[in-house]
MOPAC internal coordinates of N, CA, C and O (Angstrom, degrees):
PM7 1SCF
backbone

  N    0.0000 0     0.00 0     0.00 0    0    0    0
  C    1.3399 1     0.00 0     0.00 0    1    0    0
  C    1.5328 1   122.01 1     0.00 0    2    1    0
  O    1.2310 1   120.18 1   -45.85 1    3    2    1
  N    1.2329 1   117.26 1   134.15 1    3    2    1
  C    1.5179 1   115.76 1  -175.43 1    5    3    2
  C    1.5502 1   112.37 1   -93.10 1    6    5    3
  O    1.2310 1   118.42 1    -1.98 1    7    6    5
  N    1.2308 1   120.62 1   178.02 1    7    6    5
  C    1.3728 1   123.73 1  -176.14 1    9    7    6
  C    1.5315 1   114.69 1   -49.78 1   10    9    7
  O    1.2310 1   121.62 1   136.41 1   11   10    9
  N    1.5705 1   114.51 1   -43.59 1   11   10    9
  C    1.3571 1   117.13 1  -173.75 1   13   11   10
  C    1.5358 1   107.93 1   -74.59 1   14   13   11
  O    1.2310 1   120.24 1   144.92 1   15   14   13
  N    1.2372 1   117.14 1   -35.08 1   15   14   13
  C    1.5417 1   118.86 1   172.79 1   17   15   14
  C    1.5025 1   113.09 1   -58.72 1   18   17   15
  O    1.2310 1   119.77 1   131.21 1   19   18   17
  N    1.3825 1   118.04 1   -48.79 1   19   18   17
  C    1.4359 1   118.61 1   173.24 1   21   19   18
  C    1.5207 1   119.56 1   -55.44 1   22   21   19
  O    1.2310 1   124.19 1   134.47 1   23   22   21
  N    1.4220 1   109.57 1   -45.53 1   23   22   21
  C    1.5683 1   119.45 1   169.64 1   25   23   22
  C    1.4012 1   112.45 1   -44.89 1   26   25   23
  O    1.2310 1   122.15 1   120.56 1   27   26   25
  N    1.3697 1   113.49 1   -59.44 1   27   26   25
  C    1.5010 1   125.18 1  -174.65 1   29   27   26
  C    1.6043 1   105.99 1   -59.75 1   30   29   27
  O    1.2310 1   117.05 1   139.78 1   31   30   29
  N    1.2424 1   123.22 1   -40.22 1   31   30   29
  C    1.4009 1   131.57 1  -174.10 1   33   31   30
  C    1.5513 1   106.65 1   -63.95 1   34   33   31
  O    1.2310 1   120.14 1   132.23 1   35   34   33
  N    1.3388 1   117.34 1   -47.77 1   35   34   33
  C    1.3787 1   125.54 1  -175.15 1   37   35   34
  C    1.5613 1   106.30 1   -72.28 1   38   37   35
  O    1.2310 1   116.96 1   140.35 1   39   38   37
  N    1.2926 1   123.38 1   -39.65 1   39   38   37
  C    1.3948 1   127.00 1   178.09 1   41   39   38
  C    1.4975 1   108.81 1   -64.05 1   42   41   39
  O    1.2310 1   119.38 1   135.58 1   43   42   41
  N    1.3392 1   118.78 1   -44.42 1   43   42   41
  C    1.5386 1   123.18 1  -179.88 1   45   43   42
  C    1.3997 1   111.98 1   -61.10 1   46   45   43
  O    1.2310 1   122.50 1   135.94 1   47   46   45
  N    1.5383 1   112.82 1   -44.06 1   47   46   45
  C    1.3956 1   107.98 1   177.46 1   49   47   46
  C    1.4424 1   118.36 1   -63.33 1   50   49   47
  O    1.2310 1   123.17 1   142.55 1   51   50   49
  N    1.3847 1   111.54 1   -37.45 1   51   50   49
  C    1.5236 1   115.12 1   176.23 1   53   51   50
  C    1.5415 1   116.32 1   -54.43 1   54   53   51
  O    1.2310 1   123.93 1   137.91 1   55   54   53
  N    1.3085 1   110.06 1   -42.09 1   55   54   53
  C    1.5384 1   117.88 1   178.16 1   57   55   54
  C    1.5338 1   112.01 1   -65.59 1   58   57   55
  O    1.2310 1   119.90 1   142.69 1   59   58   57
  N    1.3368 1   117.79 1   -37.31 1   59   58   57
  C    1.4378 1   118.72 1   177.49 1   61   59   58
  C    1.3958 1   122.15 1   -85.85 1   62   61   59
  O    1.2310 1   121.69 1   175.77 1   63   62   61
  N    1.4352 1   114.37 1    -4.23 1   63   62   61
  C    1.4466 1   120.97 1   175.38 1   65   63   62
  C    1.5103 1   110.24 1   -81.55 1   66   65   63
  O    1.2310 1   120.21 1   -89.68 1   67   66   65
  N    1.2626 1   117.20 1    90.32 1   67   66   65
  C    1.4259 1   120.88 1  -167.49 1   69   67   66
  C    1.6489 1   108.28 1  -105.06 1   70   69   67
  O    1.2310 1   122.65 1   118.19 1   71   70   69
  N    1.2344 1   112.53 1   -61.81 1   71   70   69
  C    1.3231 1   121.80 1  -177.98 1   73   71   70
  C    1.3819 1   117.87 1   -72.27 1   74   73   71
  O    1.2310 1   117.06 1   149.21 1   75   74   73
  N    1.3752 1   123.19 1   -30.79 1   75   74   73
  C    1.4611 1   129.58 1  -173.72 1   77   75   74
  C    1.4814 1   109.11 1  -115.24 1   78   77   75
  O    1.2310 1   118.54 1  -107.42 1   79   78   77
  N    1.2402 1   120.40 1    72.58 1   79   78   77
  C    1.4197 1   124.57 1  -175.34 1   81   79   78
  C    1.5427 1   108.88 1   -96.57 1   82   81   79
  O    1.2310 1   120.20 1   154.86 1   83   82   81
  N    1.2745 1   117.22 1   -25.14 1   83   82   81
  C    1.4237 1   120.32 1  -179.82 1   85   83   82
  C    1.6190 1   107.74 1   -63.31 1   86   85   83
  O    1.2310 1   122.94 1   -36.64 1   87   86   85
  N    1.2415 1   111.97 1   143.36 1   87   86   85
  C    1.5157 1   116.03 1   175.22 1   89   87   86
  C    1.4529 1   112.78 1   -59.48 1   90   89   87
  O    1.2310 1   121.04 1   140.37 1   91   90   89
  N    1.3931 1   115.61 1   -39.63 1   91   90   89
  C    1.4192 1   121.19 1  -179.50 1   93   91   90
  C    1.5129 1   108.53 1   -62.20 1   94   93   91
  O    1.2310 1   116.45 1   133.42 1   95   94   93
  N    1.3426 1   124.36 1   -46.58 1   95   94   93
  C    1.2911 1   127.56 1   178.24 1   97   95   94
  C    1.5489 1   113.10 1   -54.82 1   98   97   95
  O    1.2310 1   122.63 1   131.94 1   99   98   97
  N    1.2422 1   112.56 1   -48.06 1   99   98   97
  C    1.4526 1   120.80 1  -176.76 1  101   99   98
  C    1.5451 1   113.75 1   -69.09 1  102  101   99
  O    1.2310 1   122.19 1   146.24 1  103  102  101
  N    1.3655 1   113.41 1   -33.76 1  103  102  101
  C    1.3792 1   122.04 1   174.89 1  105  103  102
  C    1.5498 1   112.71 1   -58.79 1  106  105  103
  O    1.2310 1   120.49 1   127.14 1  107  106  105
  N    1.4014 1   116.67 1   -52.86 1  107  106  105
  C    1.2570 1   126.76 1  -173.06 1  109  107  106
  C    1.5480 1   111.44 1   -73.11 1  110  109  107
  O    1.2310 1   121.20 1   150.69 1  111  110  109
  N    1.3811 1   115.30 1   -29.31 1  111  110  109
  C    1.4846 1   121.55 1   178.96 1  113  111  110
  C    1.6362 1   105.39 1   -73.03 1  114  113  111
  O    1.2310 1   122.18 1   137.48 1  115  114  113
  N    1.3335 1   113.44 1   -42.52 1  115  114  113
  C    1.5647 1   118.87 1   177.54 1  117  115  114
  C    1.6308 1   103.89 1   -58.24 1  118  117  115
  O    1.2310 1   118.21 1   130.11 1  119  118  117
  N    1.2706 1   121.01 1   -49.89 1  119  118  117
  C    1.4422 1   120.07 1  -176.41 1  121  119  118
  C    1.4392 1   111.40 1   -62.14 1  122  121  119
  O    1.2310 1   118.87 1   139.65 1  123  122  121
  N    1.3107 1   119.75 1   -40.35 1  123  122  121
  C    1.4986 1   126.57 1   175.69 1  125  123  122
  C    1.6185 1   106.53 1   -61.08 1  126  125  123
  O    1.2310 1   119.26 1   130.03 1  127  126  125
  N    1.1766 1   119.03 1   -49.97 1  127  126  125
  C    1.4239 1   116.60 1  -171.34 1  129  127  126
  C    1.6059 1   109.60 1   -70.72 1  130  129  127
  O    1.2310 1   120.53 1   149.09 1  131  130  129
  N    1.3195 1   116.58 1   -30.91 1  131  130  129
  C    1.4567 1   119.63 1   170.62 1  133  131  130
  C    1.5033 1   110.84 1   -59.04 1  134  133  131
  O    1.2310 1   119.56 1   131.75 1  135  134  133
  N    1.2986 1   118.45 1   -48.25 1  135  134  133
  C    1.4310 1   124.90 1   177.86 1  137  135  134
  C    1.5186 1   116.50 1   -56.89 1  138  137  135
  O    1.2310 1   122.59 1   143.50 1  139  138  137
  N    1.4387 1   112.65 1   -36.50 1  139  138  137
  C    1.4108 1   120.78 1   169.66 1  141  139  138
  C    1.5672 1   118.26 1   -66.89 1  142  141  139
  O    1.2310 1   121.54 1   148.52 1  143  142  141
  N    1.3023 1   114.66 1   -31.48 1  143  142  141
  C    1.5154 1   119.64 1   173.97 1  145  143  142
  C    1.5389 1   107.96 1   -63.30 1  146  145  143
  O    1.2310 1   123.59 1   127.51 1  147  146  145
  N    1.4252 1   110.72 1   -52.49 1  147  146  145
  C    1.4738 1   117.15 1   178.43 1  149  147  146
  C    1.4748 1   116.48 1   -55.74 1  150  149  147
  O    1.2310 1   123.10 1   141.01 1  151  150  149
  N    1.3420 1   111.67 1   -38.99 1  151  150  149
  C    1.4746 1   113.79 1  -175.84 1  153  151  150
  C    1.5834 1   111.37 1   -78.19 1  154  153  151
  O    1.2310 1   119.35 1   151.92 1  155  154  153
  N    1.3429 1   118.85 1   -28.08 1  155  154  153
  C    1.4244 1   122.37 1   173.60 1  157  155  154
  C    1.4926 1   110.86 1   -66.10 1  158  157  155
  O    1.2310 1   121.36 1   140.54 1  159  158  157
  N    1.2838 1   115.00 1   -39.46 1  159  158  157
  C    1.5321 1   118.91 1  -179.29 1  161  159  158
  C    1.6086 1   104.88 1   -75.38 1  162  161  159
  O    1.2310 1   115.95 1   141.90 1  163  162  161
  N    1.0875 1   125.30 1   -38.10 1  163  162  161
  C    1.5724 1   125.25 1   169.67 1  165  163  162
  C    1.4591 1   111.91 1   -57.65 1  166  165  163
  O    1.2310 1   118.96 1   129.49 1  167  166  165
  N    1.3351 1   119.58 1   -50.51 1  167  166  165
  C    1.4799 1   118.43 1   173.39 1  169  167  166
  C    1.3803 1   120.83 1   -63.86 1  170  169  167
  O    1.2310 1   119.85 1   164.55 1  171  170  169
  N    1.3399 1   117.90 1   -15.45 1  171  170  169
  C    1.5444 1   121.90 1   173.05 1  173  171  170
  C    1.5682 1   108.19 1   -71.89 1  174  173  171
  O    1.2310 1   122.52 1   149.92 1  175  174  173
  N    1.3159 1   112.77 1   -30.08 1  175  174  173
  C    1.5174 1   121.47 1   175.58 1  177  175  174
  C    1.4268 1   110.17 1   -75.70 1  178  177  175
  O    1.2310 1   121.12 1   120.35 1  179  178  177
  N    1.4549 1   115.47 1   -59.65 1  179  178  177
  C    1.4357 1   124.79 1  -153.14 1  181  179  178
  C    1.5704 1   105.65 1   -88.01 1  182  181  179
  O    1.2310 1   118.69 1   144.49 1  183  182  181
  N    1.3286 1   120.10 1   -35.51 1  183  182  181
  C    1.5202 1   126.71 1  -172.81 1  185  183  182
  C    1.5221 1   107.97 1   -94.39 1  186  185  183
  O    1.2310 1   125.02 1   123.38 1  187  186  185
  N    1.4038 1   107.96 1   -56.62 1  187  186  185
  C    1.4464 1   107.13 1  -162.77 1  189  187  186
  C    1.5878 1   105.09 1   -89.36 1  190  189  187
  O    1.2310 1   122.62 1   134.99 1  191  190  189
  N    1.3253 1   112.58 1   -45.01 1  191  190  189
  C    1.4609 1   118.48 1   176.96 1  193  191  190
  C    1.6515 1   113.79 1    93.64 1  194  193  191
  O    1.2310 1   121.92 1  -170.20 1  195  194  193
  N    1.3932 1   113.94 1     9.80 1  195  194  193
  C    1.4289 1   114.91 1   178.22 1  197  195  194
  C    1.5072 1   112.90 1   -68.17 1  198  197  195
  O    1.2310 1   123.22 1   153.30 1  199  198  197
  N    1.3846 1   111.43 1   -26.70 1  199  198  197
  C    1.4230 1   117.59 1   177.11 1  201  199  198
  C    1.6258 1   109.27 1  -109.12 1  202  201  199
  O    1.2310 1   122.88 1   -31.69 1  203  202  201
  N    1.3331 1   112.09 1   148.31 1  203  202  201
  C    1.4466 1   114.80 1   166.31 1  205  203  202
  C    1.5143 1   108.41 1  -135.82 1  206  205  203
  O    1.2310 1   122.90 1   -36.60 1  207  206  205
  N    1.3681 1   112.05 1   143.40 1  207  206  205
  C    1.5182 1   116.38 1  -176.53 1  209  207  206
  C    1.5036 1   100.93 1  -107.41 1  210  209  207
  O    1.2310 1   124.02 1   -49.66 1  211  210  209
  N    1.3746 1   109.90 1   130.34 1  211  210  209
  C    1.4889 1   120.89 1   176.86 1  213  211  210
  C    1.5683 1   108.41 1  -128.13 1  214  213  211
  O    1.2310 1   120.80 1  -107.63 1  215  214  213
  N    1.3797 1   116.07 1    72.37 1  215  214  213
  C    1.4297 1   122.18 1  -171.99 1  217  215  214
  C    1.5702 1   111.50 1   -82.75 1  218  217  215
  O    1.2310 1   123.33 1   -40.39 1  219  218  217
  N    1.2277 1   111.21 1   139.61 1  219  218  217
  C    1.4197 1   115.89 1   179.05 1  221  219  218
  C    1.7065 1   104.70 1  -154.93 1  222  221  219
  O    1.2310 1   122.10 1    -6.18 1  223  222  221
  N    1.2947 1   113.58 1   173.82 1  223  222  221
  C    1.5891 1   116.82 1  -176.83 1  225  223  222
  C    1.4573 1   105.83 1   -62.73 1  226  225  223
  O    1.2310 1   119.93 1   -40.08 1  227  226  225
  N    1.2486 1   117.73 1   139.92 1  227  226  225
  C    1.5205 1   124.52 1   162.67 1  229  227  226
  C    1.4606 1   111.65 1   -72.09 1  230  229  227
  O    1.2310 1   121.61 1   -51.56 1  231  230  229
  N    1.3337 1   114.52 1   128.44 1  231  230  229
  C    1.4349 1   116.99 1  -177.85 1  233  231  230
  C    1.4957 1   104.20 1  -115.29 1  234  233  231
  O    1.2310 1   121.17 1   -59.96 1  235  234  233
  N    1.4198 1   115.37 1   120.04 1  235  234  233
  C    1.4613 1   123.48 1  -178.37 1  237  235  234
  C    1.4697 1   104.50 1  -125.85 1  238  237  235
  O    1.2310 1   123.12 1   -55.85 1  239  238  237
  N    1.3781 1   111.62 1   124.15 1  239  238  237
  C    1.5991 1   114.67 1  -178.67 1  241  239  238
  C    1.5005 1   105.70 1   -67.11 1  242  241  239
  O    1.2310 1   123.41 1   -31.75 1  243  242  241
  N    1.4113 1   111.08 1   148.25 1  243  242  241
  C    1.5392 1   116.25 1  -172.27 1  245  243  242
  C    1.5106 1   116.13 1   -65.47 1  246  245  243
  O    1.2310 1   121.24 1   159.84 1  247  246  245
  N    1.3141 1   115.24 1   -20.16 1  247  246  245
  C    1.5076 1   118.44 1  -177.05 1  249  247  246
  C    1.6094 1   112.92 1   -94.18 1  250  249  247
  O    1.2310 1   122.31 1  -168.49 1  251  250  249
  N    1.2214 1   113.18 1    11.51 1  251  250  249
  C    1.5547 1   123.76 1  -174.58 1  253  251  250
  C    1.3956 1   106.49 1   -68.79 1  254  253  251
  O    1.2310 1   116.61 1   -47.75 1  255  254  253
  N    1.3170 1   124.05 1   132.25 1  255  254  253
  C    1.4447 1   131.04 1   172.12 1  257  255  254
  C    1.4850 1   108.21 1   -81.08 1  258  257  255
  O    1.2310 1   122.18 1   -32.81 1  259  258  257
  N    1.4044 1   113.43 1   147.19 1  259  258  257
  C    1.5018 1   119.57 1  -179.17 1  261  259  258
  C    1.4705 1   111.32 1   -45.73 1  262  261  259
  O    1.2310 1   122.55 1   130.19 1  263  262  261
  N    1.3775 1   112.72 1   -49.81 1  263  262  261
  C    1.4556 1   116.48 1  -176.25 1  265  263  262
  C    1.5790 1   116.16 1   -66.51 1  266  265  263
  O    1.2310 1   120.55 1   172.12 1  267  266  265
  N    1.2765 1   116.54 1    -7.88 1  267  266  265
  C    1.3339 1   116.40 1  -179.86 1  269  267  266
  C    1.6244 1   117.84 1  -107.18 1  270  269  267
  O    1.2310 1   121.61 1   175.16 1  271  270  269
  N    1.4095 1   114.53 1    -4.84 1  271  270  269
  C    1.4067 1   126.38 1  -169.00 1  273  271  270
  C    1.6426 1   101.24 1   -59.28 1  274  273  271
  O    1.2310 1   116.81 1   139.49 1  275  274  273
  N    1.1444 1   123.67 1   -40.51 1  275  274  273
  C    1.3815 1   126.36 1  -170.16 1  277  275  274
  C    1.5842 1   106.80 1   -58.46 1  278  277  275
  O    1.2310 1   119.91 1   150.90 1  279  278  277
  N    1.2534 1   117.79 1   -29.10 1  279  278  277
  C    1.5937 1   117.21 1   177.44 1  281  279  278
  C    1.4337 1   114.18 1   -62.86 1  282  281  279
  O    1.2310 1   119.89 1   155.03 1  283  282  281
  N    1.3208 1   117.82 1   -24.97 1  283  282  281
  C    1.5711 1   123.61 1  -177.89 1  285  283  282
  C    1.4394 1   116.55 1  -101.94 1  286  285  283
  O    1.2310 1   121.23 1   178.92 1  287  286  285
  N    1.4728 1   115.25 1    -1.08 1  287  286  285
  C    1.3554 1   115.66 1  -175.60 1  289  287  286
  C    1.4721 1   109.06 1   -92.29 1  290  289  287
  O    1.2310 1   117.42 1   -31.84 1  291  290  289
  N    1.3200 1   122.51 1   148.16 1  291  290  289
  C    1.4365 1   127.06 1  -178.19 1  293  291  290
  C    1.5913 1   108.96 1  -124.76 1  294  293  291
  O    1.2310 1   122.02 1   -40.49 1  295  294  293
  N    1.2670 1   113.73 1   139.51 1  295  294  293
  C    1.5357 1   117.80 1  -175.86 1  297  295  294
  C    1.6442 1   105.13 1   -85.44 1  298  297  295
  O    1.2310 1   119.81 1   173.23 1  299  298  297
  N    1.1547 1   117.97 1    -6.77 1  299  298  297
  C    1.5880 1   122.56 1   171.70 1  301  299  298
  C    1.5505 1   104.05 1    70.09 1  302  301  299
  O    1.2310 1   117.21 1  -161.32 1  303  302  301
  N    1.3232 1   122.92 1    18.68 1  303  302  301
  C    1.4580 1   117.13 1   175.77 1  305  303  302
  C    1.5140 1   112.76 1  -111.20 1  306  305  303
  O    1.2310 1   120.43 1   -39.42 1  307  306  305
  N    1.2521 1   116.79 1   140.58 1  307  306  305
  C    1.4948 1   123.50 1   174.65 1  309  307  306
  C    1.5461 1   109.13 1  -113.52 1  310  309  307
  O    1.2310 1   118.68 1   -39.97 1  311  310  309
  N    1.1730 1   120.13 1   140.03 1  311  310  309
  C    1.5294 1   126.84 1   177.97 1  313  311  310
  C    1.5846 1   110.22 1    92.28 1  314  313  311
  O    1.2310 1   122.64 1    18.56 1  315  314  313
  N    1.3539 1   112.55 1  -161.44 1  315  314  313
  C    1.4239 1   114.82 1   179.13 1  317  315  314
  C    1.6922 1   106.87 1  -150.18 1  318  317  315
  O    1.2310 1   121.99 1   -28.52 1  319  318  317
  N    1.2134 1   113.80 1   151.48 1  319  318  317
  C    1.3424 1   117.04 1   172.58 1  321  319  318
  C    1.4897 1   120.17 1   -49.57 1  322  321  319
  O    1.2310 1   118.46 1   -53.91 1  323  322  321
  N    1.2322 1   120.53 1   126.09 1  323  322  321
  C    1.4663 1   127.29 1   172.20 1  325  323  322
  C    1.5940 1   110.99 1   -66.81 1  326  325  323
  O    1.2310 1   119.44 1   -19.79 1  327  326  325
  N    1.2918 1   118.67 1   160.21 1  327  326  325
  C    1.4720 1   113.30 1   178.34 1  329  327  326
  C    1.5618 1   118.19 1   -58.68 1  330  329  327
  O    1.2310 1   123.12 1   147.17 1  331  330  329
  N    1.3747 1   111.63 1   -32.83 1  331  330  329
  C    1.4243 1   110.91 1  -177.15 1  333  331  330
  C    1.5381 1   114.93 1   -77.17 1  334  333  331
  O    1.2310 1   120.07 1   149.71 1  335  334  333
  N    1.3484 1   117.48 1   -30.29 1  335  334  333
  C    1.4225 1   123.51 1   178.26 1  337  335  334
  C    1.5365 1   107.86 1   -72.04 1  338  337  335
  O    1.2310 1   122.14 1   136.13 1  339  338  337
  N    1.3547 1   113.52 1   -43.87 1  339  338  337
  C    1.4823 1   119.51 1   176.22 1  341  339  338
  C    1.5197 1   111.40 1   -52.52 1  342  341  339
  O    1.2310 1   121.92 1   123.03 1  343  342  341
  N    1.2706 1   113.93 1   -56.97 1  343  342  341
  C    1.5534 1   119.84 1   175.51 1  345  343  342
  C    1.5072 1   112.90 1   -44.84 1  346  345  343
  O    1.2310 1   122.38 1   124.31 1  347  346  345
  N    1.3028 1   113.04 1   -55.69 1  347  346  345
  C    1.5228 1   120.84 1   179.82 1  349  347  346
  C    1.4968 1   114.38 1   -54.96 1  350  349  347
  O    1.2310 1   121.85 1   130.97 1  351  350  349
  N    1.2669 1   114.07 1   -49.03 1  351  350  349
  C    1.4768 1   122.56 1   178.96 1  353  351  350
  C    1.5099 1   111.42 1   -61.95 1  354  353  351
  O    1.2310 1   119.67 1   135.79 1  355  354  353
  N    1.3016 1   118.23 1   -44.21 1  355  354  353
  C    1.4728 1   122.41 1   179.77 1  357  355  354
  C    1.4490 1   108.29 1   -67.48 1  358  357  355
  O    1.2310 1   120.20 1   142.53 1  359  358  357
  N    1.2123 1   117.22 1   -37.47 1  359  358  357
  C    1.5291 1   113.36 1  -177.32 1  361  359  358
  C    1.6404 1   107.09 1   -71.25 1  362  361  359
  O    1.2310 1   121.10 1   132.14 1  363  362  361
  N    1.2635 1   115.49 1   -47.86 1  363  362  361
  C    1.5428 1   117.84 1   174.15 1  365  363  362
  C    1.5184 1   112.20 1   -54.82 1  366  365  363
  O    1.2310 1   119.25 1   137.16 1  367  366  365
  N    1.2297 1   119.04 1   -42.84 1  367  366  365
  C    1.5455 1   119.64 1   174.09 1  369  367  366
  C    1.3846 1   114.66 1   -64.83 1  370  369  367
  O    1.2310 1   118.18 1   146.90 1  371  370  369
  N    1.3446 1   121.07 1   -33.10 1  371  370  369
  C    1.5080 1   127.60 1   175.11 1  373  371  370
  C    1.5091 1   109.47 1   -62.91 1  374  373  371
  O    1.2310 1   120.39 1   137.74 1  375  374  373
  N    1.2939 1   116.86 1   -42.26 1  375  374  373
  C    1.5449 1   127.30 1   176.38 1  377  375  374
  C    1.5458 1   102.10 1   -58.88 1  378  377  375
  O    1.2310 1   119.02 1   120.94 1  379  378  377
  N    1.2430 1   119.48 1   -59.06 1  379  378  377
  C    1.4617 1   121.47 1  -172.71 1  381  379  378
  C    1.3998 1   112.84 1   -59.27 1  382  381  379
  O    1.2310 1   119.41 1   141.15 1  383  382  381
  N    1.4073 1   118.73 1   -38.85 1  383  382  381
  C    1.4301 1   118.67 1   175.72 1  385  383  382
  C    1.4706 1   114.71 1   -66.63 1  386  385  383
  O    1.2310 1   120.88 1   144.96 1  387  386  385
  N    1.2925 1   115.93 1   -35.04 1  387  386  385
  C    1.5003 1   127.87 1   173.98 1  389  387  386
  C    1.5209 1   105.20 1   -49.62 1  390  389  387
  O    1.2310 1   118.61 1   124.31 1  391  390  389
  N    1.3579 1   120.25 1   -55.69 1  391  390  389
  C    1.4778 1   120.01 1  -177.19 1  393  391  390
  C    1.4133 1   113.55 1   -73.54 1  394  393  391
  O    1.2310 1   118.94 1   152.55 1  395  394  393
  N    1.3491 1   119.62 1   -27.45 1  395  394  393
  C    1.5871 1   112.06 1   169.82 1  397  395  394
  C    1.4636 1   109.45 1   -65.61 1  398  397  395
  O    1.2310 1   116.21 1   141.44 1  399  398  397
  N    1.2617 1   124.80 1   -38.56 1  399  398  397
  C    1.4730 1   124.26 1  -179.37 1  401  399  398
  C    1.5977 1   109.10 1   -67.13 1  402  401  399
  O    1.2310 1   122.11 1   145.23 1  403  402  401
  N    1.2805 1   113.57 1   -34.77 1  403  402  401
  C    1.5079 1   116.73 1   175.16 1  405  403  402
  C    1.5517 1   111.72 1   -66.57 1  406  405  403
  O    1.2310 1   120.20 1   136.91 1  407  406  405
  N    1.3277 1   117.23 1   -43.09 1  407  406  405
  C    1.4560 1   119.41 1   175.38 1  409  407  406
  C    1.5049 1   109.63 1   -62.45 1  410  409  407
  O    1.2310 1   120.25 1   141.36 1  411  410  409
  N    1.3284 1   117.13 1   -38.64 1  411  410  409
  C    1.4974 1   117.92 1  -177.46 1  413  411  410
  C    1.5983 1   106.12 1   -67.02 1  414  413  411
  O    1.2310 1   117.60 1   143.60 1  415  414  413
  N    1.3172 1   122.18 1   -36.40 1  415  414  413
  C    1.4728 1   121.34 1  -174.71 1  417  415  414
  C    1.5469 1   105.28 1   -78.18 1  418  417  415
  O    1.2310 1   118.65 1   145.03 1  419  418  417
  N    1.2448 1   120.19 1   -34.97 1  419  418  417
  C    1.5924 1   115.80 1   179.47 1  421  419  418
  C    1.6327 1   109.68 1   -71.31 1  422  421  419
  O    1.2310 1   122.29 1   145.73 1  423  422  421
  N    1.3131 1   113.22 1   -34.27 1  423  422  421
  C    1.4484 1   110.82 1  -178.74 1  425  423  422
  C    1.6519 1   110.83 1   -96.85 1  426  425  423
  O    1.2310 1   121.52 1  -168.11 1  427  426  425
  N    1.3069 1   114.70 1    11.89 1  427  426  425
  C    1.4564 1   121.10 1   169.37 1  429  427  426
  C    1.5499 1   105.54 1    65.51 1  430  429  427
  O    1.2310 1   118.93 1  -141.52 1  431  430  429
  N    1.2914 1   119.65 1    38.48 1  431  430  429
  C    1.5106 1   125.08 1   171.22 1  433  431  430
  C    1.4579 1   111.43 1   -98.14 1  434  433  431
  O    1.2310 1   120.13 1   -22.69 1  435  434  433
  N    1.3154 1   117.36 1   157.31 1  435  434  433
  C    1.4043 1   122.57 1   179.13 1  437  435  434
  C    1.5494 1   108.66 1   -95.80 1  438  437  435
  O    1.2310 1   119.15 1   -65.41 1  439  438  437
  N    1.3068 1   119.22 1   114.59 1  439  438  437
  C    1.4590 1   120.31 1  -179.60 1  441  439  438
  C    1.5841 1   113.31 1   -59.35 1  442  441  439
  O    1.2310 1   124.70 1   147.09 1  443  442  441
  N    1.2477 1   108.57 1   -32.91 1  443  442  441
  C    1.5374 1   114.20 1  -174.54 1  445  443  442
  C    1.6231 1   102.99 1   -77.01 1  446  445  443
  O    1.2310 1   114.97 1   143.32 1  447  446  445
  N    1.1591 1   127.13 1   -36.68 1  447  446  445
  C    1.5164 1   126.17 1   174.20 1  449  447  446
  C    1.4899 1   106.25 1   -56.58 1  450  449  447
  O    1.2310 1   120.65 1   131.44 1  451  450  449
  N    1.2093 1   116.37 1   -48.56 1  451  450  449
  C    1.5283 1   126.05 1  -175.19 1  453  451  450
  C    1.6000 1   108.84 1   -57.25 1  454  453  451
  O    1.2310 1   122.32 1   136.98 1  455  454  453
  N    1.2640 1   113.16 1   -43.02 1  455  454  453
  C    1.4427 1   122.70 1  -173.41 1  457  455  454
  C    1.5135 1   110.14 1   -71.08 1  458  457  455
  O    1.2310 1   122.02 1   148.93 1  459  458  457
  N    1.3004 1   113.73 1   -31.07 1  459  458  457
  C    1.4817 1   120.60 1  -178.19 1  461  459  458
  C    1.6322 1   103.87 1   -78.65 1  462  461  459
  O    1.2310 1   120.10 1   180.00 1  463  462  461

């Protein structure tokens, strides 16, 4: 997304934010949407099985430069999202972004500046 797209997105969110204009409503809707993203990812592991989590301690050699640390970091995931889980997670993340933009509008913040 470029700056123009981000500006349009925030303006559209502000227009569609009819019922939940209170900062309290938007804050709690944002929290709920984040929980739904987390739940959808967990379900990709526990119900669908398209993802598997194999978490372990990150091993980083002591002489590693900060710019090279990413080479040693593991995301602890095996597999990849199936089409169904991907669609669900994308939808939930879209809702979460909607509420981020709504909070930006209510607090008179620029969504594009935050993305930068």
